[in-house]
Each structure stands twice: as structure tokens, then as C-alpha cells.
C-alpha positions in Angstrom: 0.0 0.1 0.0 1.3 3.5 -0.8 0.2 7.0 -0.1 1.5 10.5 -0.8 3.2 11.5 2.4 3.7 15.1 1.4 0.3 15.7 -0.4 -1.3 19.0 0.2 -4.5 18.7 2.2 -7.1 21.1 3.5 -7.2 21.7 7.2 -10.2 24.0 7.3 -13.4 24.4 5.4 -15.8 21.8 3.8 -12.9 19.9 2.2 -10.8 19.5 5.3 -9.1 16.2 5.8 -11.1 14.0 8.2 -8.3 14.0 10.8 -8.4 17.8 11.0 -12.1 17.8 11.2 -11.8 15.6 14.2 -9.0 17.5 15.8 -10.9 20.7 15.5 -14.0 19.2 16.8 -12.1 17.9 19.9 -10.2 21.1 20.6 -11.4 24.5 19.4 -8.9 27.3 19.4 -8.9 30.9 20.6 -10.4 32.0 17.2 -12.9 29.2 17.0 -12.1 25.8 15.7 -10.2 27.0 12.5 -6.5 26.2 12.4 -4.7 29.4 11.7 -1.4 28.1 10.8 0.1 24.7 9.9 2.3 24.6 13.1 -0.6 24.3 15.4 0.0 21.3 17.7 -2.4 18.8 19.2 -1.6 16.4 22.1 -3.7 13.3 21.9 -4.0 10.9 24.8 -3.9 7.1 24.9 -7.7 7.1 24.9 -7.7 8.9 21.6 -9.0 12.2 22.8 -7.3 15.5 22.4 -5.7 16.6 25.7 -4.6 20.0 24.6 -4.2 22.2 21.5 -1.1 24.5 21.3 -0.5 27.7 19.3 1.7 27.7 16.4 4.2 29.8 18.4 4.5 27.2 21.1 7.9 25.6 21.0 8.0 21.8 21.4 10.1 22.2 24.6 7.2 24.0 26.1 4.9 21.0 25.9 7.4 18.4 27.3 5.8 18.4 30.8 2.3 17.9 29.3 3.6 14.9 27.2 5.3 13.4 30.4 2.0 13.8 32.3 0.1 12.1 29.5 2.5 9.2 29.3 2.3 8.8 33.1 -1.5 8.8 33.1 -3.1 5.4 33.4 
């Protein structure tokens, strides 16, 4: 099975990819559910639910504690 790893997809609007439709429904942002920039980050828990949504300006190091907490959760 093959798939285009770097294909362009929509993240907002009626043609948004299903994964982004789901992410936006799970965790709306400060400006509604729309994703403003492609560096928006989502932390998804083991149960498959979004734990938190992070702004594009959030550096990966800033979410390390949240990731550790999620990994430690039962």
C-alpha cells in the first residue's frame, strides 16, 4: 500500500481532511475551531481524545511536561 506522504490537504473548510475535522471538533482554538497556521500542535492521549491544543508559536520544549504527564497517566 502506498500513499502520498507530502500531499497538500485542507485543514479548514468543507474539504478539510477528516483527521483535521476531528482535531478541530475535539479542541477548538482561541479564534474558533479553525486552524490558523500549519504549526498548530495537538496532544492526543492514549484514549484517543485531544488533551490540549497548542498555538503555532508554542515551542516543542514548552509541551514536554504535558507529554510526560500524558505518558504517566493510566
